[in-house]
C-alpha positions in Angstrom: 4.3 4.8 -29.3 2.5 1.9 -27.6 0.8 2.5 -24.3 -0.4 -0.3 -22.0 -2.2 -0.1 -18.7 -0.7 -2.1 -15.8 -1.8 -2.4 -12.2 1.1 -1.9 -9.8 1.2 -1.9 -6.1 3.2 0.3 -3.7 4.0 -0.2 0.0 2.3 2.5 2.0 2.3 3.2 5.8 -0.9 2.0 7.5 -0.9 4.7 10.1 -4.0 6.9 9.4 -3.2 10.3 7.8 0.5 9.4 7.4 0.7 9.0 3.6 4.3 7.8 3.5 5.1 5.5 0.6 8.1 3.1 0.7 10.9 4.3 -1.5 9.1 7.6 -2.1 11.1 10.2 -3.8 9.8 13.4 -5.6 10.3 11.6 -8.9 9.2 8.0 -8.2 8.4 5.2 -5.7 9.0 1.4 -5.8 6.3 -0.4 -7.8 5.5 -4.1 -7.3 3.4 -6.7 -9.2 1.4 -7.9 -6.2 0.6 -6.8 -2.6 2.6 -9.7 -1.3 5.7 -8.6 -3.3 5.4 -5.0 -1.9 5.1 -6.2 1.7 7.9 -8.7 1.3 10.3 -6.0 0.0 10.0 -4.0 3.2 12.3 -5.5 5.7 13.8 -4.6 9.0 16.8 -2.9 7.3 14.6 -0.2 5.8 13.5 1.3 9.1 9.9 0.3 8.4 8.1 -2.3 10.5 5.7 -5.1 9.7 2.9 -6.0 12.1 1.0 -8.8 10.4 -0.3 -7.3 7.2 0.3 -3.7 8.4 3.3 -1.7 7.4 4.5 1.1 9.6 7.0 3.7 8.2 10.0 5.0 10.1 8.4 8.4 11.1 9.5 9.4 14.5 6.4 10.4 16.4 4.2 9.0 19.2 1.6 7.4 16.9 4.2 5.5 14.9 6.2 4.5 17.9 3.2 3.1 19.6 2.2 1.2 16.5 5.7 -0.3 16.2 5.8 -1.2 19.9 2.2 -1.7 21.1 3.2 -2.4 24.8 5.3 0.8 25.0 3.8 3.4 27.2 4.7 6.8 25.8 
């Protein structure tokens, strides 16, 4: 069996201590060939938000809500 090492990228939430990974499942997560490809895959239809280079998962808590809507007073 041939084995090769390959660097892959995953889209992860940028909120400190969150740890969510886009497409995360107990068995797997989406893997991409570049950071740009990972970021591009996450769109508004996923429930995740983009803020420049940051990705914010769809978690429903105060920290995530404020990151998605910086002007929101919660």
